Backbone as JSON Lines, residues from 0, in Angstrom:
{"i":0,"aa":"M","n":[0.61,-1.67,0.04],"ca":[-0.08,-0.31,-0.14],"c":[1.45,1.43,-0.19]}
{"i":1,"aa":"K","n":[0.81,2.21,-1.06],"ca":[1.23,3.2,-0.81],"c":[0.29,3.83,-0.68]}
{"i":2,"aa":"I","n":[1.66,5.39,0.71],"ca":[0.5,6.11,1.16],"c":[1.29,7.85,1.23]}
{"i":3,"aa":"V","n":[0.99,8.0,0.66],"ca":[1.73,9.94,0.12],"c":[1.67,10.72,1.51]}
{"i":4,"aa":"L","n":[1.93,11.63,2.27],"ca":[1.43,12.81,3.09],"c":[1.62,14.19,2.38]}
{"i":5,"aa":"R","n":[0.78,14.6,2.67],"ca":[0.83,15.54,1.96],"c":[0.47,16.93,3.09]}
{"i":6,"aa":"S","n":[-0.13,16.6,4.49],"ca":[-0.46,17.39,5.55],"c":[-0.09,16.99,7.06]}
{"i":7,"aa":"G","n":[-0.45,17.43,7.77],"ca":[-0.64,16.67,9.44],"c":[-1.3,15.91,9.21]}
{"i":8,"aa":"A","n":[-2.4,16.3,9.06],"ca":[-4.07,15.03,8.97],"c":[-3.38,13.86,8.3]}
{"i":9,"aa":"D","n":[-3.28,14.26,7.14],"ca":[-1.99,12.48,6.23],"c":[-1.11,12.23,7.26]}
{"i":10,"aa":"A","n":[-0.31,12.76,7.85],"ca":[0.83,12.41,8.89],"c":[0.22,11.9,10.07]}
{"i":11,"aa":"A","n":[-0.78,12.09,10.4],"ca":[-1.15,11.44,11.63],"c":[-2.08,10.23,11.46]}
{"i":12,"aa":"S","n":[-2.91,10.08,9.94],"ca":[-3.53,9.0,9.78],"c":[-2.13,7.46,10.02]}
{"i":13,"aa":"V","n":[-1.49,8.38,9.18],"ca":[-0.33,6.62,8.47],"c":[0.79,6.85,10.0]}
{"i":14,"aa":"L","n":[0.42,7.62,10.94],"ca":[1.16,6.69,12.52],"c":[0.39,6.06,13.09]}
{"i":15,"aa":"A","n":[-0.91,6.08,12.5],"ca":[-2.2,5.66,13.75],"c":[-2.36,4.5,12.85]}
{"i":16,"aa":"L","n":[-2.02,4.33,11.61],"ca":[-1.96,2.68,11.04],"c":[-0.3,2.2,11.19]}
{"i":17,"aa":"G","n":[0.81,2.51,11.88],"ca":[1.8,2.56,11.83],"c":[2.8,1.4,11.04]}
{"i":18,"aa":"P","n":[3.01,2.27,9.88],"ca":[4.09,1.72,8.91],"c":[5.43,1.7,9.06]}
{"i":19,"aa":"Q","n":[6.27,0.55,8.59],"ca":[7.76,0.9,8.56],"c":[7.94,2.27,7.35]}
{"i":20,"aa":"F","n":[7.6,2.93,7.11],"ca":[7.52,3.58,5.97],"c":[6.63,4.17,5.76]}
{"i":21,"aa":"S","n":[7.0,5.89,4.84],"ca":[5.55,6.32,3.68],"c":[6.89,7.81,2.84]}
{"i":22,"aa":"F","n":[6.4,7.9,2.09],"ca":[6.7,8.62,1.13],"c":[5.97,10.47,1.22]}
{"i":23,"aa":"L","n":[6.85,11.43,1.09],"ca":[6.23,12.61,1.29],"c":[5.29,13.11,0.06]}
{"i":24,"aa":"G","n":[4.55,13.93,0.11],"ca":[4.1,14.76,-1.16],"c":[4.78,15.76,-1.8]}
{"i":25,"aa":"R","n":[4.45,15.91,-2.68],"ca":[5.55,16.99,-3.91],"c":[5.6,17.86,-3.27]}
{"i":26,"aa":"C","n":[4.84,18.78,-2.75],"ca":[5.11,20.36,-2.07],"c":[6.63,19.65,-1.2]}
{"i":27,"aa":"F","n":[6.59,19.34,-0.2],"ca":[7.98,18.94,0.02],"c":[8.94,18.36,-0.36]}
{"i":28,"aa":"M","n":[9.1,16.81,-1.79],"ca":[9.89,17.18,-2.39],"c":[9.93,18.66,-3.22]}
{"i":29,"aa":"Y","n":[9.22,19.71,-3.83],"ca":[9.72,20.23,-4.73],"c":[10.91,21.18,-3.97]}
{"i":30,"aa":"S","n":[10.59,21.48,-2.17],"ca":[11.09,22.37,-1.41],"c":[12.71,22.03,-1.79]}
{"i":31,"aa":"N","n":[12.96,20.5,-1.65],"ca":[14.34,19.81,-1.15],"c":[14.93,19.76,-2.75]}
{"i":32,"aa":"C","n":[14.14,20.72,-3.47],"ca":[14.69,20.34,-5.31],"c":[15.57,21.72,-5.46]}
{"i":33,"aa":"V","n":[15.32,22.76,-4.6],"ca":[15.38,23.89,-4.58],"c":[16.9,23.98,-4.06]}
{"i":34,"aa":"P","n":[17.99,24.76,-4.06],"ca":[18.8,24.26,-3.24],"c":[18.79,25.39,-1.84]}
{"i":35,"aa":"D","n":[18.0,25.42,-1.53],"ca":[17.73,26.55,-0.56],"c":[17.88,25.31,0.74]}
{"i":36,"aa":"Q","n":[18.8,25.76,2.03],"ca":[18.25,24.77,2.99],"c":[17.14,25.76,3.61]}
{"i":37,"aa":"E","n":[16.64,26.85,3.79],"ca":[15.97,27.49,4.35],"c":[14.59,27.35,4.02]}
{"i":38,"aa":"R","n":[14.47,26.79,2.89],"ca":[13.3,26.63,2.22],"c":[12.99,24.95,2.65]}
{"i":39,"aa":"T","n":[13.96,24.3,2.98],"ca":[13.26,23.03,2.9],"c":[12.93,22.83,4.37]}
{"i":40,"aa":"N","n":[13.83,23.57,4.99],"ca":[13.43,23.77,6.92],"c":[11.82,24.6,6.93]}
{"i":41,"aa":"H","n":[11.94,25.09,6.06],"ca":[10.52,26.36,6.16],"c":[9.3,24.65,6.39]}
{"i":42,"aa":"T","n":[9.66,23.75,5.48],"ca":[8.76,22.72,4.99],"c":[8.81,21.74,6.25]}
{"i":43,"aa":"I","n":[9.72,21.72,6.51],"ca":[9.82,20.46,7.5],"c":[8.73,21.45,8.55]}
{"i":44,"aa":"Y","n":[9.36,22.77,9.19],"ca":[8.43,23.25,10.1],"c":[7.38,23.4,9.95]}
{"i":45,"aa":"L","n":[6.15,23.22,8.58],"ca":[4.98,23.37,8.62],"c":[4.71,21.84,8.61]}
{"i":46,"aa":"L","n":[5.06,21.36,8.32],"ca":[4.79,19.8,8.43],"c":[4.73,19.05,10.1]}
{"i":47,"aa":"K","n":[5.4,19.78,10.46],"ca":[5.74,19.55,12.27],"c":[4.31,20.05,13.04]}
{"i":48,"aa":"T","n":[4.3,21.48,11.85],"ca":[3.42,22.07,13.16],"c":[1.86,21.47,12.99]}
{"i":49,"aa":"W","n":[1.64,21.14,11.65],"ca":[0.26,20.65,11.33],"c":[0.03,19.82,11.92]}
{"i":50,"aa":"L","n":[1.34,18.58,11.88],"ca":[1.29,17.74,12.58],"c":[0.83,17.52,14.36]}
{"i":51,"aa":"T","n":[1.57,18.45,14.81],"ca":[1.17,18.6,16.15],"c":[-0.35,19.27,16.2]}
{"i":52,"aa":"Q","n":[-0.64,20.19,15.96],"ca":[-2.19,20.33,15.51],"c":[-2.76,19.45,15.24]}
{"i":53,"aa":"V","n":[-3.04,18.68,14.63],"ca":[-4.03,17.36,14.63],"c":[-3.69,16.38,15.67]}
{"i":54,"aa":"I","n":[-2.64,16.34,16.25],"ca":[-2.28,15.6,17.18],"c":[-3.09,15.68,18.26]}
{"i":55,"aa":"Q","n":[-2.92,17.5,18.49],"ca":[-3.94,18.12,19.51],"c":[-5.16,17.5,20.0]}
{"i":56,"aa":"K","n":[-5.7,17.93,18.8],"ca":[-7.23,18.56,18.42],"c":[-7.55,17.05,18.82]}
{"i":57,"aa":"V","n":[-7.03,15.48,18.65],"ca":[-7.82,14.33,19.13],"c":[-7.52,14.16,20.58]}
């Protein structure tokens, strides 16, 4: 089964299923293609923030 993470809600769903690994969505991969570490860090920060917000609501 292929699972792609696009938001914090997706990440929370995947964590609940207990996978061995998962893929990240296009926005994350595109930010890694740009040779700017700040953009990549910002994208990681956004994904962590979304995941934290979803978990806090549960």
